[in-house]
C-alpha positions in Angstrom: 0.0 0.0 0.0 1.4 3.5 -0.8 2.3 5.8 2.0 -0.6 7.9 3.1 1.1 10.3 5.5 3.8 12.9 5.0 6.2 12.5 7.9 7.8 15.9 7.6 8.6 17.6 10.9 6.1 20.0 12.3 6.6 23.6 13.1 4.9 24.2 16.5 5.1 28.0 16.5 2.1 28.7 14.3 -1.5 27.2 14.0 -2.1 24.4 11.6 -5.0 24.4 9.2 -5.9 21.1 7.5 -8.5 21.2 4.8 -11.0 18.4 4.0 -11.7 18.9 0.3 -15.0 17.2 -0.1 -16.9 18.7 -3.1 -19.6 21.0 -1.7 -18.8 20.1 1.9 -15.3 21.5 2.4 -14.2 22.3 5.9 -11.1 23.1 7.9 -9.4 21.5 11.0 -7.8 24.2 13.1 -4.9 23.0 15.4 -3.2 25.2 17.9 -3.1 26.3 21.5 -5.6 28.8 22.9 -8.3 28.3 20.3 -11.2 27.8 22.8 -11.3 31.4 23.9 -11.5 32.5 20.3 -14.2 29.9 19.3 -16.9 32.6 18.8 -14.7 34.5 16.3 -13.6 31.3 14.5 -17.2 30.2 14.1 -18.2 33.6 12.8 -15.4 33.6 10.3 -16.0 30.1 9.0 -19.8 29.6 9.3 -21.2 33.1 9.0 -24.6 33.5 10.5 -26.3 31.1 12.9 -26.8 30.3 16.6 -25.7 27.2 18.4 -26.4 24.7 21.1 -23.4 23.2 22.9 -23.4 19.5 23.7 -20.9 18.3 26.3 -20.4 15.9 29.2 -20.1 16.4 32.9 -16.3 16.0 32.9 -15.6 18.5 30.1 -18.2 21.0 31.5 -16.5 21.2 34.8 -13.2 22.3 33.2 -14.0 24.2 30.0 -17.7 25.0 29.5 -17.7 28.5 30.9 -14.9 29.6 28.6 -16.6 28.2 25.5 -20.0 29.7 26.5 -18.4 33.1 27.0 -16.6 33.0 23.7 -19.8 32.1 21.8 -21.9 34.6 23.8 -19.5 37.4 22.9 -20.5 36.9 19.2 -24.2 36.4 20.0 -24.1 32.8 19.0 -25.0 30.8 22.1 -28.6 29.5 22.5 -27.9 27.0 25.3 -25.9 24.1 26.6 -26.8 20.5 27.3 -24.6 18.5 29.7 -24.7 14.7 29.5 -23.2 11.9 31.6 -19.7 11.0 30.7 -18.8 7.6 29.3 -19.5 5.2 26.5 -22.9 4.2 27.8 -24.1 7.7 26.9 -24.1 6.7 23.2 -27.5 5.1 23.3 -31.1 5.7 22.1 -32.3 7.1 25.4 -29.6 9.9 25.4 -30.1 10.5 21.7 -33.8 11.2 22.3 -33.1 13.4 25.3 -30.5 15.4 23.4 -32.6 15.8 20.2 -35.6 17.1 22.2 -33.3 19.5 24.2 -31.9 21.0 21.0 -35.3 21.5 19.6 -36.4 23.1 22.8 -33.6 25.7 22.3 -35.3 26.7 19.0 -32.4 25.7 16.8 -33.3 26.2 13.1 -31.9 24.6 10.0 -29.4 27.5 9.6 -28.1 27.1 13.1 -25.5 24.5 14.3 -24.7 22.1 17.1 -21.3 22.3 18.8 -20.0 18.9 19.9 -17.7 19.8 22.8 -16.1 16.6 24.2 -14.4 13.4 23.3 -15.4 10.7 20.8 -18.6 9.8 22.7 -20.0 13.4 22.6 -18.7 13.9 19.0 -20.5 10.8 17.8 -23.8 11.4 19.7 -24.0 15.2 19.0 -23.0 14.6 15.4 -25.8 12.0 15.1 -28.3 14.4 16.6 -27.2 17.2 14.2 -27.6 14.9 11.3 -31.3 14.1 12.0 -32.4 17.4 13.6 -34.7 19.1 11.1 -33.3 16.6 8.7 -29.8 17.9 9.2 -28.2 21.1 10.6 -24.6 22.2 10.7 -22.1 20.8 13.1 -18.9 22.2 14.8 -16.6 19.7 16.4 -14.5 20.9 19.3 -12.7 17.8 20.4 -11.3 17.7 23.9 -9.6 14.3 24.0 -6.5 13.2 22.0 -8.5 10.4 20.4 -11.1 12.9 19.2 -8.6 15.4 18.0 -6.6 12.9 15.9 -9.4 10.7 14.7 -13.1 10.7 15.6 -13.9 14.5 15.1 -12.8 14.2 11.4 -14.6 12.4 8.6 -18.3 12.6 9.5 -19.0 9.3 11.1 -21.7 9.6 13.8 -23.6 7.0 15.8 -24.7 5.2 18.9 -24.1 1.8 20.3 -26.7 -1.1 20.7 -26.5 -4.4 22.5 -25.6 -5.9 19.2 -22.5 -3.9 18.8 -20.7 -0.6 18.5 -21.8 2.3 16.3 -24.3 0.1 14.4 -26.9 2.9 14.3 -25.6 6.2 12.8 -25.1 8.4 9.8 -22.3 10.1 7.8 -22.6 13.8 8.6 -19.5 15.9 8.0 -18.7 18.8 10.4 -18.5 22.3 9.0 -15.5 23.2 11.2 -13.2 21.3 13.6 -11.4 23.3 16.3 -8.6 21.3 18.0 -7.2 23.3 21.0 -4.1 21.5 22.3 -4.4 23.3 25.6 -7.6 21.3 26.6 -5.6 18.1 26.6 -3.9 19.2 29.8 -7.0 18.4 31.8 -7.4 14.9 30.2 -6.9 12.0 32.6 -3.7 10.0 31.8 -5.7 6.8 30.9 -7.7 8.8 28.4 -4.6 10.3 27.0 -3.1 6.8 26.5 -6.3 5.6 24.9 -6.1 8.4 22.4 -2.5 7.6 21.6 -3.6 4.2 20.2 -5.3 6.0 17.3 -2.1 8.0 16.8 0.0 4.8 16.6 -2.7 3.4 14.2 -1.7 6.0 11.5 1.9 4.9 11.6 1.0 1.2 11.6 -1.5 1.7 8.8 0.5 3.6 6.2 3.6 5.4 7.5 6.4 3.3 8.9 8.5 6.5 9.3 5.9 8.1 11.5 5.7 5.0 13.6 9.5 5.0 14.0 9.3 8.7 15.1 6.7 7.7 17.7 8.9 5.0 19.1 11.5 7.7 19.7 9.3 10.7 20.7 6.2 9.3 22.5 7.4 10.6 26.0 7.2 14.2 24.5 3.6 13.6 23.4 2.7 12.5 27.0 4.6 15.5 28.4 2.3 17.8 26.4 5.2 19.2 24.4 3.7 21.6 21.9 5.8 20.5 18.9 5.2 16.8 19.5 1.4 17.2 20.0 1.1 19.5 17.0 3.0 16.9 14.9 0.9 13.9 16.0 -2.4 15.7 15.6 -1.6 17.2 12.2 0.0 14.0 10.8 -3.0 12.0 11.9 -5.7 14.2 10.5 -3.9 14.7 7.2 -3.7 10.9 6.9 -7.4 10.6 7.7 -8.3 13.5 5.4 -6.6 11.8 2.5 -8.6 8.6 3.0 -11.9 10.3 3.7 -11.6 12.3 0.5 -10.9 9.2 -1.4 -13.8 7.2 0.1 -16.2 9.2 2.2 -18.8 6.5 2.7 -16.4 3.7 3.5 -17.1 1.7 0.4 -13.4 0.7 0.0 -10.1 2.2 1.2 -11.6 4.0 4.2 -12.0 0.6 5.8 -8.3 0.7 6.4 -8.8 3.2 9.2 -10.4 0.4 11.1 -7.1 -1.3 11.8 -7.6 -3.0 15.2 -11.2 -2.0 15.3 -12.8 -5.3 14.3 -11.2 -7.0 17.2 -11.4 -3.9 19.4 -15.1 -3.3 18.9 -15.8 -6.9 19.8 -13.8 -6.6 23.0 -15.8 -3.4 23.9 -19.1 -5.2 23.2 -18.0 -8.2 25.3 -17.2 -5.8 28.2 -20.5 -4.1 28.0 -19.1 -0.8 26.7 -18.0 -0.2 30.3 -15.1 1.4 32.0 -13.4 -1.9 32.0 -12.2 -1.1 28.5 -11.9 2.3 26.8 -12.3 2.5 23.0 -8.6 3.3 22.5 -7.6 0.5 24.8 -9.7 -1.9 22.7 -8.0 -0.5 19.5 -4.6 -1.1 21.0 -5.4 -4.7 21.8 -7.1 -5.1 18.5 -4.0 -3.8 16.6 -1.8 -6.1 18.5 -4.1 -9.0 17.6 -4.2 -7.9 13.9 -0.4 -8.0 13.7 -0.2 -11.2 15.7 -2.6 -12.9 13.3 -0.8 -11.4 10.3 2.5 -12.8 11.7 1.1 -16.2 12.5 -0.3 -16.6 8.9 3.0 -15.5 7.3 1.8 -12.2 6.0 4.4 -10.1 7.9 8.0 -10.8 9.0 8.8 -12.5 12.3 9.2 -10.0 15.2 6.8 -7.4 13.7 4.0 -8.2 16.1 6.4 -8.1 19.0 7.7 -4.6 18.0 4.1 -3.3 17.8 3.2 -4.8 21.2 6.4 -3.4 22.8 5.7 0.1 21.7 2.1 0.1 22.8 3.0 -1.4 26.1 5.7 1.1 26.6 3.1 3.9 26.6 1.0 2.0 29.2 -1.6 0.6 26.8 -3.0 -2.9 27.1 -1.9 -5.3 24.3 -3.4 -8.6 25.4 -7.0 -9.7 26.1 -5.9 -10.8 29.6 -4.8 -7.3 30.3 -8.6 -6.4 30.6 -9.7 -6.4 34.2 -12.7 -8.5 35.3 -14.1 -11.9 34.3 -12.3 -13.8 31.4 -13.7 -13.1 27.9 -14.9 -15.8 25.6 -13.6 -16.4 22.1 -16.9 -17.6 20.7 -18.7 -14.4 22.0 -15.9 -12.3 20.5 -16.4 -13.9 17.1 -20.1 -13.5 17.4 -19.7 -9.8 18.0 -17.2 -9.5 15.1 -19.9 -11.0 12.9 -22.0 -7.9 13.7 -19.3 -5.6 12.5 -20.4 -2.8 10.1 -17.8 -4.0 7.6 -19.4 -7.5 7.1 -20.2 -8.0 3.5 -22.4 -10.9 2.2 -22.0 -12.5 5.6 -18.1 -12.4 5.4 -16.1 -10.5 7.9 -13.6 -7.9 6.7 -10.3 -7.6 8.4 -7.5 -5.1 8.3 -4.2 -7.1 8.4 -0.6 -6.1 7.6 2.3 -7.2 5.5 4.6 -5.0 7.7 4.5 -1.9 9.8 3.0 0.8 7.5 1.6 -1.7 5.1 -2.0 -2.5 6.1 -4.6 -4.0 3.7 -8.2 -5.0 3.7 -9.2 -8.6 3.2 -12.2 -11.0 3.5 -10.0 -14.0 2.8 -9.5 -15.0 6.4 -10.1 -18.3 8.0 -12.5 -17.4 10.8 -11.8 -20.7 12.7 -8.1 -19.7 12.7 -9.2 -16.3 14.3 -11.3 -18.1 16.8 -8.4 -20.5 17.7 -6.1 -17.5 18.2 -8.6 -15.7 20.4 -9.2 -18.8 22.5 -5.5 -18.9 23.2 -5.4 -15.3 24.0 -8.5 -15.5 26.3 -7.0 -18.4 28.3 
């Protein structure tokens, strides 16, 4: 697979703007420190007229909501704020109903917009609500987690979870603007920061071996909130995602590569009840380790590759094995059943993202599911 990321060094002194060039739905991703206090002006510049309703969670609200409200009120944009419970379980029908009715009660019109102010959960849920409110209103993503800044706020995927699996109900609804303020990451719990880093590593493992090598040397700077390091990982990740999204917005083909680790990871999340036992990024980390382990076992990638991947992820404090998950042991048959509910299943056949080497991922349906089940049974023991 050709390289999809440009691994040039980042200049941290000035803001980064990454443009998503979707015909008729172009938008920018703004990356810098101190953007939150300027959110009202940025919205006015990029979106023109319109009022907004902020959607956030209890954790983010406690740290940052007053600053964002003040910035939007200063431009006459703020109609109200809705604060939801934090955590993956918020991505459900009940909260979608509550949120949609709350936004309608604000009096938001089709020319207005929703501001998704939080991590991946809020971004997915608020984005879904925006996509169905009055058959679709505008959306601004202000991601507050590393995972959301490098991945989930970009590309237009929205959705909620069901007992059958993760993100099985949702829409494609591109944002009109993404504001990634690096400063808000300072209040992110360490576990959430690590979980977000799994998505950063994914972009190296997926299509840029040079970026992965850079991460192996520089990951401590990322966790130390070094401006240059954070700017580089966010920009590199979103540029990689932007290129794939532009090529395949509706995930009919190459966009499926962005799910490296997710087929396994989503099954692990479903088997743990979408609970705090396993954060999404932690599931992705284990899923990527499993994808490389399976690739190595089947002779697709060179010996030692899986161990290199596991070593780096474990260095950063991420789980890499199913047995790293706290609580009762998981069951291989249940995991395979959840994998069968994955959104990428076609004609009853599971789609996997495997690898020929670091930076050389590919999509395939030519996988022996019984071999996957056997490996998972080993890993669950």
